[in-house]
Structure formats: C-alpha cells, structure tokens
Kinemage of the C-alpha trace (Angstrom):
@kinemage 1
@onewidth
@group {chain A} dominant
@subgroup {mainchain}
@vectorlist {calphas} color= white
{ca met a 1} P -79.686 -156.734 74.095
{ca ser a 2} L -80.485 -157.191 70.395
{ca thr a 3} L -82.925 -154.749 68.737
{ca asn a 4} L -83.063 -156.444 65.328
{ca leu a 5} L -86.445 -156.425 63.637
{ca his a 6} L -86.601 -160.225 63.463
{ca arg a 7} L -86.510 -160.345 67.298
{ca gln a 8} L -89.475 -157.972 67.569
{ca pro a 9} L -93.085 -159.250 67.823
{ca lys a 10} L -94.863 -159.235 64.470
{ca ser a 11} L -97.206 -156.478 65.618
{ca ala a 12} L -94.238 -154.242 66.408
{ca val a 13} L -92.739 -154.827 62.975
{ca val a 14} L -96.035 -153.889 61.330
{ca leu a 15} L -96.228 -150.714 63.432
{ca ile a 16} L -92.697 -149.706 62.475
{ca leu a 17} L -93.417 -150.223 58.787
{ca leu a 18} L -96.686 -148.302 58.960
{ca cys a 19} L -95.005 -145.403 60.713
{ca ser a 20} L -92.312 -145.239 58.052
{ca val a 21} L -94.950 -144.950 55.331
{ca val a 22} L -97.283 -142.543 57.090
{ca leu a 23} L -94.889 -140.105 58.730
{ca gly a 24} L -91.381 -141.119 57.817
{ca ser a 25} L -90.960 -141.925 61.527
{ca cys a 26} L -93.163 -142.508 64.556
{ca gly a 27} L -92.381 -138.996 65.714
{ca gly a 28} L -95.211 -136.735 66.735
{ca ala a 29} L -97.358 -139.342 68.417
{ca asp a 30} L -95.089 -139.505 71.442
{ca gly a 31} L -93.277 -136.210 71.145
{ca gly a 32} L -90.431 -137.602 69.047
{ca glu a 33} L -89.042 -135.895 65.983
{ca ile a 34} L -90.694 -136.225 62.558
{ca glu a 35} L -88.474 -136.192 59.477
{ca leu a 36} L -90.078 -134.405 56.531
{ca lys a 37} L -88.480 -134.862 53.109
{ca leu a 38} L -88.644 -132.150 50.439
{ca gly a 39} L -87.499 -133.252 46.979
{ca his a 40} L -86.907 -131.131 43.877
{ca val a 41} L -84.984 -131.346 40.603
{ca ser a 42} L -83.065 -128.047 40.644
{ca his a 43} L -79.312 -127.740 41.123
{ca pro a 44} L -77.647 -125.630 43.862
{ca gly a 45} L -77.827 -121.949 42.949
{ca ala a 46} L -81.166 -122.200 41.137
{ca leu a 47} L -84.027 -120.137 42.538
{ca val a 48} L -86.053 -123.252 43.365
{ca ala a 49} L -83.103 -124.680 45.301
{ca glu a 50} L -82.579 -121.434 47.230
{ca ser a 51} L -86.303 -121.261 47.979
{ca ala a 52} L -86.448 -124.820 49.296
{ca asp a 53} L -83.403 -124.266 51.501
{ca glu a 54} L -84.809 -121.012 52.875
{ca phe a 55} L -88.151 -122.653 53.659
{ca ala a 56} L -86.413 -125.528 55.450
{ca arg a 57} L -84.206 -123.138 57.436
{ca arg a 58} L -87.146 -121.038 58.602
{ca ala a 59} L -89.391 -124.004 59.323
{ca asn a 60} L -86.758 -125.908 61.288
{ca glu a 61} L -86.020 -122.836 63.379
{ca lys a 62} L -89.694 -122.582 64.350
{ca leu a 63} L -90.269 -126.304 64.806
{ca lys a 64} L -87.532 -126.471 67.463
{ca gly a 65} L -86.846 -130.161 67.019
{ca arg a 66} L -90.446 -131.405 66.925
{ca ala a 67} L -89.958 -132.023 63.207
{ca thr a 68} L -87.167 -131.457 60.716
{ca val a 69} L -87.496 -130.548 57.030
{ca thr a 70} L -84.652 -132.062 54.986
{ca val a 71} L -84.131 -130.961 51.376
{ca phe a 72} L -83.032 -133.325 48.610
{ca gly a 73} L -82.283 -131.387 45.412
{ca ala a 74} L -80.799 -132.056 41.970
{ca ser a 75} L -83.190 -134.964 41.276
{ca gln a 76} L -81.733 -137.021 44.155
{ca leu a 77} L -85.189 -138.451 44.826
{ca gly a 78} L -86.235 -138.611 41.179
{ca ser a 79} L -87.713 -136.536 38.371
{ca asp a 80} L -90.666 -134.185 38.875
{ca glu a 81} L -92.949 -136.946 37.647
{ca ala a 82} L -91.491 -139.459 40.119
{ca leu a 83} L -91.729 -136.935 42.962
{ca leu a 84} L -95.432 -136.378 42.296
{ca gln a 85} L -96.007 -140.118 42.517
{ca lys a 86} L -93.998 -140.341 45.743
{ca leu a 87} L -96.171 -137.607 47.271
{ca leu a 88} L -99.260 -139.720 46.625
{ca leu a 89} L -97.532 -142.817 48.015
{ca gly a 90} L -96.388 -140.914 51.091
{ca thr a 91} L -92.701 -141.733 50.684
{ca ile a 92} L -91.799 -138.030 50.575
{ca asp a 93} L -93.543 -135.057 52.145
{ca phe a 94} L -93.040 -132.085 49.793
{ca ser a 95} L -91.975 -131.326 46.249
{ca leu a 96} L -91.645 -128.176 44.140
{ca pro a 97} L -93.032 -128.890 40.664
{ca ser a 98} L -93.799 -126.238 38.080
{ca thr a 99} L -94.694 -127.060 34.455
{ca ile a 100} L -95.561 -130.691 35.138
{ca met a 101} L -98.631 -129.690 37.166
{ca ser a 102} L -100.471 -129.144 33.890
{ca thr a 103} L -100.266 -132.929 33.384
{ca val a 104} L -102.088 -133.417 36.699
{ca val a 105} L -104.755 -130.701 36.440
{ca asp a 106} L -105.680 -129.409 32.981
{ca gln a 107} L -106.411 -125.917 34.277
{ca phe a 108} L -102.815 -125.506 35.498
{ca gly a 109} L -101.991 -125.215 31.798
{ca leu a 110} L -103.093 -121.611 32.256
{ca phe a 111} L -99.531 -120.861 33.353
{ca glu a 112} L -98.198 -122.446 30.161
{ca met a 113} L -99.858 -119.786 28.018
{ca pro a 114} L -97.081 -117.668 26.454
{ca tyr a 115} L -96.823 -114.003 27.463
{ca leu a 116} L -99.867 -114.265 29.725
{ca val a 117} L -98.239 -113.134 33.002
{ca glu a 118} L -96.687 -109.678 32.660
{ca asp a 119} L -94.511 -109.496 35.762
{ca arg a 120} L -94.336 -110.575 39.411
{ca glu a 121} L -96.804 -107.924 40.570
{ca his a 122} L -99.299 -109.186 38.021
{ca met a 123} L -98.702 -112.750 39.238
{ca lys a 124} L -99.458 -111.719 42.817
{ca arg a 125} L -102.869 -110.458 41.709
{ca val a 126} L -103.452 -113.618 39.689
{ca glu a 127} L -102.513 -115.803 42.630
{ca glu a 128} L -104.993 -114.103 44.938
{ca ala a 129} L -107.882 -113.769 42.500
{ca val a 130} L -107.481 -116.889 40.360
{ca phe a 131} L -105.169 -119.499 41.831
{ca trp a 132} L -106.472 -119.806 45.379
{ca thr a 133} L -110.108 -119.340 44.387
{ca arg a 134} L -110.203 -121.650 41.345
{ca leu a 135} L -107.123 -123.854 40.921
{ca ala a 136} L -105.910 -124.928 44.362
{ca ser a 137} L -108.959 -127.073 45.081
{ca leu a 138} L -108.561 -128.872 41.742
{ca ser a 139} L -105.116 -130.098 42.772
{ca glu a 140} L -106.515 -131.332 46.093
{ca glu a 141} L -109.053 -133.426 44.186
{ca lys a 142} L -106.051 -135.180 42.615
{ca gly a 143} L -104.470 -135.830 46.018
{ca tyr a 144} L -102.145 -132.815 46.316
{ca arg a 145} L -102.182 -129.970 48.836
{ca val a 146} L -100.627 -126.685 47.638
{ca leu a 147} L -99.006 -124.892 50.566
{ca ala a 148} L -97.649 -121.898 48.654
{ca val a 149} L -97.119 -120.528 45.162
{ca trp a 150} L -93.462 -119.607 44.645
{ca glu a 151} L -91.733 -119.290 41.292
{ca asn a 152} L -89.292 -120.811 38.855
{ca gly a 153} L -89.123 -117.554 36.882
{ca phe a 154} L -89.346 -116.175 33.356
{ca arg a 155} L -88.091 -118.582 30.721
{ca his a 156} L -85.652 -117.922 27.871
{ca ile a 157} L -84.237 -119.974 24.987
{ca thr a 158} L -80.631 -121.102 24.597
{ca asn a 159} L -79.330 -122.915 21.526
{ca asn a 160} L -76.238 -123.779 19.499
{ca asp a 161} L -77.319 -122.718 15.992
{ca his a 162} L -77.998 -118.978 15.861
{ca ala a 163} L -79.673 -116.091 17.672
{ca ile a 164} L -83.449 -116.511 18.009
{ca arg a 165} L -85.224 -113.232 17.261
{ca thr a 166} L -88.529 -114.385 15.757
{ca pro a 167} L -90.450 -117.679 15.833
{ca ser a 168} L -89.210 -118.496 12.335
{ca asp a 169} L -85.652 -118.660 13.720
{ca leu a 170} L -86.718 -121.785 15.621
{ca ser a 171} L -87.631 -123.690 12.472
{ca gly a 172} L -86.395 -127.278 12.713
{ca ile a 173} L -84.413 -126.767 15.930
{ca lys a 174} L -84.442 -129.750 18.310
{ca leu a 175} L -85.515 -128.191 21.592
{ca arg a 176} L -85.929 -129.822 24.982
{ca thr a 177} L -89.008 -128.920 27.012
{ca pro a 178} L -90.262 -130.103 30.394
{ca lys a 179} L -93.202 -132.487 30.358
{ca gly a 180} L -96.401 -130.599 29.619
{ca arg a 181} L -98.410 -130.602 26.411
{ca trp a 182} L -98.862 -126.855 26.148
{ca arg a 183} L -95.130 -126.153 26.135
{ca val a 184} L -94.736 -128.714 23.360
{ca lys a 185} L -97.629 -127.209 21.403
{ca met a 186} L -96.194 -123.717 21.819
{ca phe a 187} L -92.823 -124.603 20.324
{ca gln a 188} L -94.456 -126.627 17.569
{ca ala a 189} L -96.428 -123.495 16.686
{ca tyr a 190} L -93.128 -121.584 16.565
{ca gly a 191} L -91.681 -124.139 14.139
{ca ala a 192} L -89.304 -125.962 16.494
{ca asn a 193} L -89.061 -129.706 17.056
{ca pro a 194} L -89.741 -129.924 20.832
{ca thr a 195} L -89.105 -133.032 22.944
{ca pro a 196} L -90.004 -133.435 26.647
{ca met a 197} L -87.060 -134.661 28.727
{ca pro a 198} L -86.185 -134.793 32.461
{ca leu a 199} L -83.935 -131.919 33.536
{ca ser a 200} L -81.249 -134.334 34.735
{ca glu a 201} L -80.712 -135.550 31.135
{ca val a 202} L -80.567 -132.186 29.370
{ca phe a 203} L -76.885 -131.227 29.795
{ca val a 204} L -75.657 -134.405 28.104
{ca ala a 205} L -78.321 -134.108 25.399
{ca leu a 206} L -77.057 -130.620 24.548
{ca gln a 207} L -73.423 -131.633 24.849
{ca thr a 208} L -73.827 -134.564 22.444
{ca gly a 209} L -76.112 -132.801 19.964
{ca val a 210} L -79.161 -134.928 20.717
{ca met a 211} L -80.802 -131.567 21.443
{ca asp a 212} L -79.887 -128.206 19.895
{ca ala a 213} L -81.704 -126.015 22.372
{ca gln a 214} L -83.579 -125.751 25.646
{ca glu a 215} L -85.673 -123.160 27.494
{ca asn a 216} L -85.457 -122.273 31.177
{ca pro a 217} L -85.212 -119.355 33.612
{ca leu a 218} L -81.762 -117.779 33.962
{ca ser a 219} L -81.174 -119.384 37.365
{ca met a 220} L -81.793 -122.853 35.930
{ca ile a 221} L -79.603 -122.134 32.893
{ca tyr a 222} L -76.697 -120.970 35.032
{ca ser a 223} L -76.955 -123.490 37.874
{ca thr a 224} L -77.237 -126.410 35.440
{ca lys a 225} L -74.224 -125.032 33.520
{ca phe a 226} L -75.963 -124.937 30.162
{ca gln a 227} L -73.697 -122.004 29.279
{ca glu a 228} L -70.909 -124.583 28.915
{ca val a 229} L -72.720 -126.407 26.098
{ca gln a 230} L -74.738 -123.577 24.458
{ca lys a 231} L -73.730 -120.559 22.371
{ca tyr a 232} L -76.786 -118.258 22.231
{ca leu a 233} L -79.191 -116.894 24.843
{ca ser a 234} L -82.338 -115.266 23.458
{ca leu a 235} L -84.319 -113.275 26.023
{ca thr a 236} L -87.774 -114.440 24.992
{ca gln a 237} L -89.436 -114.378 28.443
{ca his a 238} L -92.050 -116.553 26.766
{ca val a 239} L -93.538 -118.032 29.966
{ca tyr a 240} L -93.549 -117.094 33.638
{ca thr a 241} L -93.469 -120.363 35.586
{ca pro a 242} L -94.856 -120.585 39.119
{ca ala a 243} L -93.430 -123.278 41.404
{ca tyr a 244} L -95.841 -124.930 43.810
{ca leu a 245} L -94.815 -126.135 47.252
{ca leu a 246} L -96.810 -129.344 47.260
{ca ala a 247} L -97.666 -131.987 49.845
{ca gly a 248} L -99.531 -135.250 49.416
{ca ala a 249} L -102.984 -134.483 50.847
{ca lys a 250} L -103.388 -137.783 52.739
{ca lys a 251} L -100.002 -137.700 54.403
{ca trp a 252} L -100.308 -133.980 55.118
{ca ala a 253} L -103.502 -134.661 57.088
{ca lys a 254} L -101.616 -137.144 59.312
{ca ile a 255} L -98.972 -134.633 60.416
{ca pro a 256} L -99.821 -133.165 63.860
{ca glu a 257} L -101.899 -130.007 63.514
{ca glu a 258} L -99.494 -127.684 65.332
{ca ile a 259} L -96.694 -128.752 62.972
{ca arg a 260} L -98.930 -128.295 59.931
{ca glu a 261} L -99.752 -124.760 61.057
{ca ile a 262} L -96.066 -123.854 61.336
{ca leu a 263} L -95.258 -125.375 57.943
{ca gln a 264} L -98.198 -123.658 56.243
{ca ala a 265} L -97.386 -120.236 57.698
{ca thr a 266} L -93.701 -120.623 56.846
{ca ala a 267} L -94.493 -121.644 53.268
{ca arg a 268} L -96.563 -118.491 52.723
{ca glu a 269} L -94.087 -116.130 54.372
{ca thr a 270} L -91.207 -117.564 52.311
{ca gln a 271} L -92.889 -116.286 49.150
{ca glu a 272} L -91.604 -112.731 49.737
{ca phe a 273} L -88.047 -114.094 49.822
{ca val a 274} L -88.681 -116.078 46.623
{ca his a 275} L -89.957 -113.108 44.615
{ca arg a 276} L -87.159 -110.842 45.847
{ca arg a 277} L -84.475 -113.399 45.028
{ca gly a 278} L -86.071 -114.067 41.659
{ca ala a 279} L -85.725 -110.418 40.676
{ca glu a 280} L -82.175 -110.219 42.050
{ca ile a 281} L -81.073 -113.386 40.284
{ca asp a 282} L -82.418 -112.152 36.941
{ca glu a 283} L -80.110 -109.137 37.178
{ca glu a 284} L -77.088 -110.953 38.607
{ca leu a 285} L -77.045 -113.871 36.206
{ca leu a 286} L -77.510 -112.080 32.901
{ca asp a 287} L -74.091 -110.473 33.294
{ca lys a 288} L -72.542 -113.755 34.447
{ca leu a 289} L -73.941 -115.611 31.447
{ca lys a 290} L -72.552 -112.972 29.100
{ca lys a 291} L -69.135 -113.267 30.727
{ca ala a 292} L -69.367 -117.046 30.377
{ca gly a 293} L -69.464 -116.565 26.614
{ca leu a 294} L -73.136 -116.725 25.696
{ca ala a 295} L -74.156 -114.332 22.936
{ca val a 296} L -77.251 -112.569 24.312
{ca asn a 297} L -79.978 -110.984 22.183
{ca glu a 298} L -83.414 -109.433 22.521
{ca val a 299} L -86.351 -110.782 20.512
{ca asp a 300} L -89.338 -109.506 18.550
{ca arg a 301} L -91.878 -109.997 21.310
{ca glu a 302} L -94.865 -109.079 19.158
{ca ala a 303} L -93.950 -111.728 16.589
{ca phe a 304} L -93.932 -114.364 19.328
{ca val a 305} L -97.231 -113.109 20.767
{ca glu a 306} L -98.850 -113.253 17.334
{ca ala a 307} L -97.572 -116.794 16.767
{ca ser a 308} L -99.143 -117.842 20.082
{ca ser a 309} L -102.776 -117.023 19.267
{ca ala a 310} L -103.734 -120.569 18.227
{ca ile a 311} L -102.594 -121.968 21.594
{ca tyr a 312} L -104.872 -119.574 23.450
{ca arg a 313} L -107.807 -120.586 21.267
{ca glu a 314} L -107.135 -124.285 21.824
{ca phe a 315} L -106.750 -123.911 25.591
{ca gly a 316} L -109.918 -121.830 25.768
{ca ser a 317} L -111.950 -124.338 23.770
{ca thr a 318} L -110.617 -127.650 25.136
{ca val a 319} L -109.997 -127.021 28.863
{ca glu a 320} L -113.005 -126.661 31.122
{ca gly a 321} L -113.282 -122.985 32.053
{ca gly a 322} L -110.158 -122.225 30.023
{ca glu a 323} L -111.407 -119.173 28.168
{ca asp a 324} L -112.768 -117.606 31.350
{ca leu a 325} L -109.480 -118.257 33.183
{ca ile a 326} L -107.504 -116.495 30.450
{ca asp a 327} L -109.910 -113.560 30.433
{ca gln a 328} L -109.651 -113.231 34.199
{ca val a 329} L -105.843 -113.178 34.136
{ca val a 330} L -105.773 -110.635 31.292
{ca ala a 331} L -108.207 -108.405 33.202
{ca leu a 332} L -105.730 -108.287 36.107
{ca arg a 333} L -102.968 -106.717 34.006
{ca arg a 334} L -101.972 -103.101 34.584
{ca gly a 335} L -104.318 -100.699 32.859
{ca gln a 336} L -107.055 -103.273 32.366
{ca gly a 337} L -110.524 -102.680 33.651
C-alpha cells in the first residue's frame, strides 16, 4: 500500500508539516521518539564540540529513547548567526553560541570586556550572581532560552607577522574576529584592522593572506588547524568567552515537560565536565601547538589592560546598566570586597 504524501488527505499532510516544524517529528504526543538537533560551528576536538557531544551522550542515556539529541558540528547547519535564526524558526532545537550573543542582547557584551573575568572560579561566581539574575531573562525576551552557561575558553592571538607583546605590535595587522561590535572595537583600540568573519572561512583567509591574524581559545586554534597557516601564538588571554546552550523559547515550550526536565538538568550537570576539560585542554594543547611549530610568547598584560580602558567607558555609558554590570563582576574577583 502506498504511503506517499500525495495519497494522504490534505489534513494529514498539514499535520505532518506542522509536526516537522514544531518538534522535528510527531514524537512525544503518542509516545514516539522526538529528534532534537544541536548545531554548532566548532570542529571535532574543540571544547565546544566535546561539550556538545558529552551533553548529547548523557541526555540520550537518560531519555531512554523517548527523545534523541543529535549533534551537528563544524558549521554543518550554518554559521552562529544562521543557527540563532533557525532556533527562532524552530528548525533546530539547540545551539552553542558565544560572542555573537552580544549582537542579540546588548548586555551580553559584558563578556566581551577584555581582562574582566579572571579565571573559571571567578566566572562561576559571576554566573550565579550576575548571569542568571540579570542576563538570562533578557535573552528570553528575544526568543531564546539559556539552558546552561558552558565555555569556549580564554582567547589568544595568532598571526603571521611577528610576536605580539604589546598592543602596538598589532598596528595595521588584518585580524579576523567573530561577529560582535565590542571585539571589533577592542582590536581597533589596540591598533589592529579587525574584520568579522564566520569561523568556517578563517583557515582559507589566513592561508591566502586575506587575513594576517585571528584570535581564539587554544582548543579552537588547534582543532581548526590554524597552526598550519600561522607562525606566532601570543598568550594574551584577552577575553574569557562563555558558551551558552541555547534553545528557541517557543519550540522549547512545546517539548513534553518530562523531557524538558531531563534536558535542563543534564545541561547544568554537564558544566562541571566543560570546566574540567577546559582547564585540561589549555595545558595539553599549548605543548602540542609548540611542537607544531608555533612560536609562543607571553605578553605585557598591563599594557593591554591600559589600552582597554576606553572600551569599558563606552560600554558603561552606552549599554543600559553597563557600568553597574562591570562593577558587579569586578566586585566578585578574589580579594574584592
């Protein structure tokens, strides 16, 4: 007997199409399986990729076939910008953006402020006292539900010209950044010529000389093989980048409650794995990048901090609540208050 769509009653066709948009399948309503798609831009071996895979493994084990989380990495489902749009449309279920969230909610630019977050322990305090109390609800107003705050890591600069030790060493260098105005402003303040570009395009841009430099955490540098097309790694640690496990708020609300509870709990418990792996990867990959031929150098941190003061002033004066947010994060550092 044929099961082609054109042999189905029109009402059945409409139902099938609606189910595909709302849940990715008609699972859940009648006990069938729901397919949940998680898209991200990172390559295998990057911390974000490991985190997504670990979340999916844990969630699927607990869901026991009622739903399945499937991960699509390496920009298979599009850039971070495209993934955010797909969350709103309901064509995917989760994504793991980082920097680009400052283009959605101005206050997320807080985590673009250079040298603001000291270390992972500081970030844990910031998450509890600042993120969940002040920022999470702002993303929901834009249609996004944050399930957990993971990380992309501390960012460093690679380039093909010379070692970067002070901001003046960046003068005139063509440097790729992710999309986000504060990252662009930061590198403009340092004297570079920054250009936002999707991660999937960066390797070729560096290889062909369209870009001289880029900045990313060590796991992104190594997994994307930038060491093959760059000569210098400068350990600037200029920004700590959280990664947000995000769902589209409307589609999230349509997932059966018992499944939502499992996914939410799993997202939060996976954070411990993420932070532990982040610290381990930082140690493991520095040696690997040196062996791959990158010349590694430390930087004059104070010179970079001093060159960042104007960005703090601008964020504090132009973003609603910006100055108070910065003050609150600073107060949570070790030895403060």
